[in-house]
C-alpha positions as CSV (number, residue, x, y, z in Angstrom):
1,X,0.0,0.0,0.0
2,X,1.3,3.5,-0.8
3,X,0.8,6.2,1.7
4,X,0.3,9.9,1.1
5,X,3.7,10.6,2.6
6,X,5.5,8.9,-0.3
7,X,6.4,5.4,1.0
8,X,4.9,2.0,1.1
9,X,4.4,-0.3,4.1
10,X,4.5,-4.1,4.2
11,X,2.0,-5.4,6.7
12,X,0.2,-8.5,7.7
13,X,-3.5,-8.0,8.1
14,X,-5.3,-9.2,11.2
15,X,-8.9,-9.5,10.0
16,X,-10.5,-10.6,13.3
17,X,-9.5,-7.2,14.9
18,X,-10.4,-5.0,11.9
19,X,-13.8,-3.8,13.0
20,X,-12.6,-2.9,16.5
21,X,-9.4,-1.2,15.4
22,X,-11.3,0.8,12.7
23,X,-13.8,2.1,15.3
24,X,-11.1,3.0,17.8
25,X,-9.2,4.7,15.1
26,X,-12.3,6.7,14.1
27,X,-12.5,7.9,17.7
28,X,-8.9,9.1,17.9
29,X,-8.0,10.0,14.3
30,X,-10.9,10.0,11.9
31,X,-8.6,11.1,9.1
32,X,-6.8,7.8,9.3
33,X,-9.9,5.7,8.6
34,X,-9.8,4.6,5.0
35,X,-12.9,3.7,3.0
36,X,-10.7,1.5,0.8
37,X,-11.6,-2.1,1.6
38,X,-8.0,-3.2,0.9
39,X,-6.7,-0.9,3.7
40,X,-5.9,-2.9,6.8
41,X,-6.5,-0.8,9.9
42,X,-5.7,-3.9,12.0
43,X,-2.3,-5.1,11.0
44,X,1.2,-6.0,12.0
45,X,3.8,-3.8,10.3
46,X,6.6,-5.9,9.0
47,X,8.6,-3.2,7.2
48,X,8.1,0.6,7.1
49,X,8.9,2.6,5.2
50,X,9.4,0.5,2.2
51,X,9.9,1.8,-1.3
52,X,8.3,5.0,-2.4
53,X,7.0,3.3,-5.6
54,X,7.8,-0.5,-5.5
55,X,9.0,-1.8,-8.8
56,X,7.8,-5.0,-10.4
57,X,11.1,-6.6,-9.3
58,X,10.5,-5.4,-5.7
59,X,7.0,-6.9,-5.7
60,X,8.4,-10.2,-7.2
61,X,10.9,-10.5,-4.4
62,X,8.1,-9.9,-1.8
63,X,5.9,-12.4,-3.5
64,X,8.7,-15.0,-3.4
65,X,9.3,-14.3,0.3
66,X,5.5,-14.5,1.0
67,X,5.2,-17.8,-0.9
68,X,8.1,-19.3,1.1
69,X,6.8,-18.2,4.5
70,X,4.8,-20.5,6.7
71,X,1.9,-19.0,8.7
72,X,3.2,-17.3,11.8
73,X,1.0,-18.2,14.8
74,X,1.1,-15.5,17.4
75,X,-1.2,-14.4,20.2
76,X,-1.8,-10.9,21.6
77,X,0.2,-10.7,24.8
78,X,-0.5,-7.1,25.7
79,X,-2.3,-4.1,24.4
80,X,-0.5,-0.7,24.5
81,X,-1.3,2.8,23.5
82,X,0.9,5.6,22.2
83,X,0.3,9.1,23.4
84,X,-1.6,10.0,20.3
85,X,-4.2,7.2,21.0
86,X,-2.9,4.7,18.4
87,X,-2.9,1.2,19.9
88,X,-0.3,-1.3,19.4
89,X,0.0,-5.0,20.3
90,X,2.8,-7.0,21.8
91,X,2.7,-10.4,20.2
92,X,4.1,-13.7,21.5
93,X,6.2,-15.3,20.4
94,X,7.8,-12.3,18.9
95,X,10.9,-14.0,17.3
96,X,9.3,-15.0,13.9
97,X,8.3,-11.4,13.1
98,X,11.8,-9.8,13.2
99,X,13.1,-12.7,11.2
100,X,10.4,-12.0,8.5
101,X,11.4,-8.3,8.5
102,X,15.0,-9.2,8.0
103,X,14.1,-11.4,5.0
104,X,12.0,-8.6,3.6
């Protein structure tokens, strides 16, 4: 996904949390709520910022990494909140996610 600030973000969607995160986001920062159904309000960021405009080669590398990555089972260990109201999750185990970021 490309943001208005000129970079893209690689993220893993978390569909079971989407409705709740979207509503909470609307309460704290309505401008961040997207009407684009492809936008994942509930997600785990794996790499940000990424490329300003990913090339076909960039996307092919990501597709290869995604195809070779087994599902990563995690659980929400703790819910935190930044001063601006944005929530974040601490996931367990956390080891597989930094490894994925390193591959990306």
